[in-house]
C-alpha positions as CSV (number, residue, x, y, z in Angstrom):
1,M,184.7,99.8,142.2
2,K,184.8,103.5,141.4
3,E,186.6,106.4,142.9
4,I,184.9,109.5,144.3
5,R,187.0,112.6,145.0
6,V,186.7,114.2,148.4
7,G,187.8,117.7,149.1
8,Y,188.3,119.9,152.1
9,S,189.1,123.6,151.8
10,K,189.8,126.7,153.8
11,I,189.0,130.0,152.0
12,Y,190.6,133.2,153.2
13,N,190.0,136.9,152.6
14,A,193.5,138.0,151.6
15,E,192.8,141.5,152.8
16,G,195.3,144.1,151.8
17,C,197.1,141.8,149.4
18,H,197.4,142.5,145.7
19,L,198.9,140.4,142.8
20,L,201.3,142.0,140.5
21,G,202.1,140.5,137.1
22,R,199.2,138.0,137.0
23,E,195.5,137.9,137.8
24,E,195.7,134.5,139.6
25,I,198.3,132.0,140.8
26,I,197.9,128.3,141.5
27,L,200.4,126.4,143.7
28,P,200.4,122.6,143.8
29,F,201.6,120.6,146.9
30,L,201.8,117.0,148.0
31,V,201.4,116.5,151.7
32,N,201.7,112.9,152.9
33,E,200.1,111.7,149.6
34,I,197.3,114.3,149.9
35,E,197.0,116.6,146.9
36,V,196.8,120.2,148.0
37,R,196.1,123.1,145.6
38,V,196.4,126.8,146.6
39,F,194.5,129.3,144.5
40,V,195.1,133.0,145.0
41,G,193.0,135.4,142.9
42,S,190.0,137.6,142.7
43,E,187.6,134.7,142.3
44,H,187.1,131.7,144.6
45,K,186.9,128.2,143.0
46,H,184.1,126.8,145.0
47,H,180.7,128.2,145.9
48,I,180.5,130.0,149.3
49,G,177.1,129.7,151.0
50,V,175.8,133.0,152.4
51,F,173.0,132.7,154.9
52,S,171.3,134.7,157.6
53,E,170.2,133.8,161.1
54,S,166.9,132.7,159.6
55,G,168.7,130.4,157.1
56,S,167.8,132.5,154.1
57,N,169.7,134.6,151.6
58,K,166.8,136.9,151.0
59,N,167.8,139.5,153.6
60,Y,171.4,139.8,152.5
61,K,171.2,143.6,152.2
62,D,169.2,143.9,155.4
63,K,171.8,145.2,158.0
64,S,169.5,144.2,160.9
65,V,170.0,140.5,160.0
66,Q,173.2,138.8,161.0
67,I,174.9,137.4,157.8
68,H,177.4,134.5,157.6
69,P,180.0,135.0,156.4
70,A,179.9,138.6,157.6
71,P,179.9,141.3,154.9
72,K,183.1,142.7,156.3
73,I,185.0,139.6,155.2
74,Y,183.0,138.4,152.3
75,P,183.0,139.1,149.4
76,A,186.7,140.0,149.1
77,D,188.9,141.6,146.6
78,L,191.4,138.7,146.8
79,Y,191.0,135.2,148.0
80,T,193.4,132.5,149.1
81,E,191.7,129.1,148.7
82,I,193.5,126.0,150.0
83,L,192.0,122.8,148.8
84,A,193.1,119.3,150.0
85,L,191.9,116.3,147.9
86,Q,191.7,112.5,148.3
87,T,189.7,109.7,146.8
88,I,187.5,107.0,148.3
89,Q,186.5,103.8,146.5
90,V,182.8,102.8,146.5
91,E,180.7,100.2,144.7
92,D,179.7,101.0,141.1
93,D,176.0,101.2,141.9
94,I,176.6,103.6,144.8
95,A,178.8,105.8,142.6
96,E,176.2,105.9,139.9
97,A,173.4,106.8,142.4
98,F,175.7,109.5,143.8
99,E,176.2,110.9,140.3
100,N,172.4,111.0,139.9
101,R,172.1,112.9,143.2
102,N,170.4,110.1,145.2
103,E,170.0,111.3,148.8
104,K,170.9,108.0,150.4
105,A,174.1,107.7,148.2
106,K,175.0,111.3,149.1
107,E,174.6,110.5,152.8
108,F,176.7,107.4,152.5
109,I,179.5,109.1,150.6
110,G,179.4,112.0,153.1
111,S,179.9,109.6,156.0
112,K,182.9,108.1,154.2
113,A,184.3,111.5,153.4
114,K,184.0,112.6,157.0
115,E,186.6,110.0,158.0
116,L,189.2,111.7,155.8
117,H,188.5,115.2,157.1
118,P,191.0,115.2,160.0
119,N,193.9,114.4,157.7
120,L,192.7,116.8,155.1
121,S,192.4,119.5,157.7
122,I,196.0,118.8,158.8
123,A,197.2,119.2,155.2
124,T,195.3,122.5,154.8
125,D,196.7,123.9,158.1
126,Y,200.2,122.9,157.2
127,I,200.1,124.6,153.8
128,A,198.2,127.7,155.2
129,G,200.9,128.0,157.9
130,L,203.7,127.7,155.4
131,M,202.1,130.3,153.1
132,G,201.8,132.7,156.0
133,L,205.3,132.2,157.2
134,R,207.0,132.4,153.7
135,L,204.8,135.0,152.0
136,H,202.7,136.9,154.4
137,N,200.2,136.1,157.1
138,N,197.7,138.5,155.5
139,L,197.1,135.8,152.9
140,V,195.8,133.3,155.5
141,R,194.8,135.2,158.7
142,K,191.2,136.0,157.8
143,L,189.2,132.8,157.4
144,I,186.0,133.2,155.5
145,T,184.8,129.5,155.7
146,E,185.9,125.9,156.0
147,Q,184.1,123.6,153.6
148,S,184.1,120.0,152.5
149,Y,183.1,118.6,149.2
150,E,182.2,115.3,147.4
151,Y,182.6,115.6,143.7
152,C,180.5,114.1,140.9
153,N,183.1,112.8,138.5
154,L,180.8,112.8,135.5
155,S,179.9,116.5,135.9
156,N,181.1,119.7,137.5
157,K,178.6,119.3,140.4
158,Y,179.6,118.7,144.0
159,S,178.0,118.3,147.4
160,I,179.1,121.0,149.9
161,R,179.2,121.3,153.7
162,A,180.4,124.6,155.1
163,G,181.6,126.4,158.3
164,L,183.2,129.8,159.0
165,K,185.4,132.2,161.1
166,M,186.5,135.8,161.1
167,N,189.3,138.6,161.7
168,V,191.7,142.8,160.7
169,I,195.3,144.4,159.3
170,P,198.0,146.3,157.0
171,S,198.3,146.3,153.2
172,I,200.9,144.3,151.4
173,E,201.7,143.6,147.8
174,W,202.9,140.2,146.5
175,D,204.9,140.5,143.3
176,I,204.3,137.3,141.3
177,S,205.8,138.6,138.0
178,E,208.4,136.4,136.3
179,G,211.5,136.0,138.4
180,N,209.8,136.4,141.7
181,L,208.6,132.8,142.2
182,I,208.9,131.4,145.7
183,A,210.9,128.3,146.6
184,F,209.2,126.6,149.6
185,P,211.5,124.7,152.1
186,K,211.4,121.1,153.1
187,L,210.6,120.2,156.7
188,K,213.6,119.3,158.8
189,K,214.1,115.5,159.5
190,A,213.7,116.0,163.3
191,W,210.0,116.8,162.8
192,K,207.0,114.7,161.9
193,L,204.5,116.3,159.5
194,E,201.6,115.9,162.0
195,K,203.6,117.8,164.7
196,A,204.6,120.5,162.4
197,A,201.0,120.9,161.2
198,E,199.9,121.1,164.8
199,I,202.4,123.9,165.5
200,L,201.4,125.8,162.4
201,A,197.7,125.4,163.2
202,W,198.4,127.1,166.6
203,V,200.2,129.9,164.7
204,L,197.1,130.2,162.4
205,R,194.8,130.4,165.4
206,A,196.9,133.2,166.9
207,W,196.9,135.1,163.6
208,D,193.2,134.7,163.4
209,A,192.4,136.1,166.9
210,E,190.8,139.5,166.7
211,D,191.3,140.4,170.3
212,P,194.9,141.6,170.8
213,I,195.3,140.1,174.3
214,L,194.1,136.7,173.0
215,R,196.4,136.9,170.0
216,F,199.3,137.9,172.3
217,V,198.8,134.9,174.7
218,S,198.1,132.5,171.8
219,L,201.4,133.3,170.1
220,F,203.2,131.7,173.1
221,I,201.8,128.2,172.4
222,P,203.6,127.4,169.1
223,L,206.7,129.1,170.4
224,E,206.8,127.1,173.6
225,I,206.4,123.8,171.6
226,V,209.4,124.5,169.4
227,V,211.5,125.8,172.3
228,K,210.8,122.6,174.3
229,K,211.5,120.4,171.2
230,F,214.8,122.3,170.5
231,N,216.0,122.0,174.0
232,N,215.2,118.3,174.3
233,I,217.1,117.6,171.0
234,N,220.1,119.7,172.0
235,K,220.5,118.7,175.7
236,A,224.0,118.1,176.8
237,P,224.5,114.7,178.6
238,N,225.2,116.3,181.9
239,E,222.0,118.3,181.7
240,I,220.0,115.1,181.2
241,D,221.6,113.2,184.1
242,I,222.3,115.8,186.8
243,W,218.7,115.9,188.3
244,D,218.4,112.1,188.4
245,K,221.8,111.7,190.0
246,Q,221.1,114.2,192.7
247,H,217.6,112.7,193.3
248,K,219.1,109.2,193.8
249,E,221.8,110.5,196.2
250,I,219.3,112.3,198.4
251,L,216.9,109.2,198.3
252,K,219.8,107.0,199.3
253,I,220.7,109.2,202.3
254,V,217.1,109.2,203.5
255,Q,216.8,105.5,203.2
256,Q,220.0,104.9,205.3
257,T,218.8,107.0,208.3
258,S,217.5,105.1,211.3
259,I,214.4,107.3,211.8
260,D,211.0,106.4,210.4
261,N,211.5,107.7,206.8
262,K,208.7,106.0,204.9
263,E,206.7,109.2,204.4
264,M,209.9,111.1,203.2
265,V,210.8,108.2,200.8
266,N,207.3,108.3,199.3
267,F,207.6,112.1,198.9
268,L,211.0,111.8,197.2
269,N,209.8,109.0,194.9
270,G,206.8,111.2,193.9
271,L,208.9,114.2,192.8
272,Q,208.8,115.1,189.1
273,K,211.8,116.4,187.2
274,P,211.3,120.2,186.9
275,S,211.1,121.5,183.3
276,P,213.5,124.3,182.3
277,S,211.9,127.8,182.3
278,I,210.5,129.0,178.9
279,S,212.8,132.1,179.2
280,K,216.0,130.0,179.6
281,G,214.8,127.7,176.8
282,F,214.1,130.5,174.4
283,E,217.5,132.1,175.3
284,K,219.2,128.9,174.3
285,L,217.3,128.6,171.0
286,A,218.0,132.3,170.1
287,K,221.7,132.0,170.9
288,D,222.0,128.8,168.8
289,S,220.2,130.4,165.8
290,K,222.3,133.5,165.6
291,L,219.5,135.1,163.6
292,P,219.7,138.8,163.0
293,G,218.6,140.6,166.1
294,W,218.6,137.5,168.3
295,E,219.9,139.5,171.3
296,Q,217.0,141.9,171.1
297,D,214.7,139.0,170.6
298,I,215.8,137.6,174.0
299,I,215.2,141.0,175.7
300,A,211.8,141.3,174.1
301,F,210.8,137.7,174.8
302,N,211.6,138.1,178.5
303,K,209.5,141.2,178.7
304,F,206.6,139.6,176.9
305,N,206.8,136.4,179.0
306,R,206.5,138.5,182.2
307,M,203.5,140.3,180.6
308,R,202.0,136.9,179.7
309,N,202.4,135.6,183.2
310,D,200.8,138.7,184.6
311,L,197.9,138.3,182.1
312,V,197.4,134.6,182.9
313,H,197.6,135.0,186.7
314,A,195.9,138.5,187.0
315,G,192.3,137.1,187.1
316,K,189.7,139.8,187.5
317,T,192.3,142.6,187.8
318,V,193.7,142.0,184.3
319,E,192.4,145.3,182.9
320,S,194.0,147.4,185.6
321,K,197.2,145.5,185.8
322,I,198.5,145.4,182.2
323,S,197.7,146.3,178.6
324,V,199.2,145.0,175.4
325,T,199.8,147.4,172.5
326,E,199.4,146.5,168.9
327,N,203.1,147.1,168.4
328,E,204.0,144.6,171.1
329,V,201.6,142.0,169.6
330,R,203.2,142.4,166.2
331,T,206.7,142.2,167.6
332,L,205.8,138.9,169.3
333,E,204.2,137.8,165.9
334,D,207.5,138.4,164.3
335,I,209.5,136.6,167.0
336,T,207.1,133.6,166.8
337,A,207.3,133.4,163.0
338,K,211.1,133.7,163.0
339,Y,211.7,130.9,165.5
340,V,209.0,128.6,164.4
341,S,210.4,128.9,160.9
342,Y,213.9,128.3,162.2
343,A,212.9,125.2,164.2
344,L,210.9,123.6,161.3
345,Y,212.9,124.6,158.3
346,G,216.4,125.7,159.5
347,D,216.1,129.4,158.5
348,A,214.0,132.5,159.2
349,K,213.2,133.6,155.6
350,I,209.8,134.8,156.7
351,Y,207.6,137.7,155.5
352,Q,209.1,141.2,155.9
353,L,207.4,143.7,158.3
354,P,208.6,147.2,159.1
355,A,211.0,147.5,162.0
356,R,209.3,148.1,165.3
357,Q,210.7,149.7,168.5
358,L,210.2,147.8,171.7
359,S,208.7,149.9,174.4
360,P,210.6,150.4,177.7
361,Q,210.6,147.4,180.1
């Protein structure tokens, strides 16, 4: 048996970012036995396919033809490439045929590699989210392409399958000169890696959304997940039991009456325990964290939650009812990053953004 390496990468346009002190940085990670490498530099490590609607590169400079990836995101001045790697074992003859570029062997290896893609994607989402939280989301908010690879071990060749996305933003500089290296945190024991990666994937989707309203609404998803988890973990015993106790007492009273109560009993048995409001849950999380500015975070979150509810329920009148400013979206971005980081890692040592004033309620 021989091993064939399988890779899955997400390549980002790190627009507005600049490296100081070095031309390139490589960061290694291990995510659930999956090797992950992060490359940040002016060159990407893997070929990026550029193709037009007709499937040809010939009209790349023809602005009337739609190009993928779009010229506004590729090529880039700086790239963040996140590569997840695993190996698969195959028979010697298949490996040899693959090395010789046999089409049937390539198809077979490709089908085996596809089985690994979900876990490899989880690993890239986790590291991309971590990079965005701890360094800056500009590094990972503008996805150029998602690609998978099967490597020929006896050469530098590889098979490639590609996809893509897009997105806009402010300039930052990342100082990577000596003495400015980053220590990345460990995930808190209360979280499973898969759940943390799911949350960070939602954060990444929100960062990637070009439309400000879509980004605004999307930022609530990861925040609600961590708020719910935090409140479930930190419930006081009386909070857990009080609804069940009252429900049983009311049911007992109804069952003891002499009237025909079958319909009422069925109704009470079908009741579901109400979930706490997201506003109350966030307030509890913010108070517990005691992060700088947590009181203002509660005020801002309550305002944004009302705006979100108006957006979700406004229907066709959304444009006339409410608007979301870029300042409000970025403030919610900061709140989401702070409390996702606090929930997953126990602190809020996230990227630094200029202070923003919350508009009147």
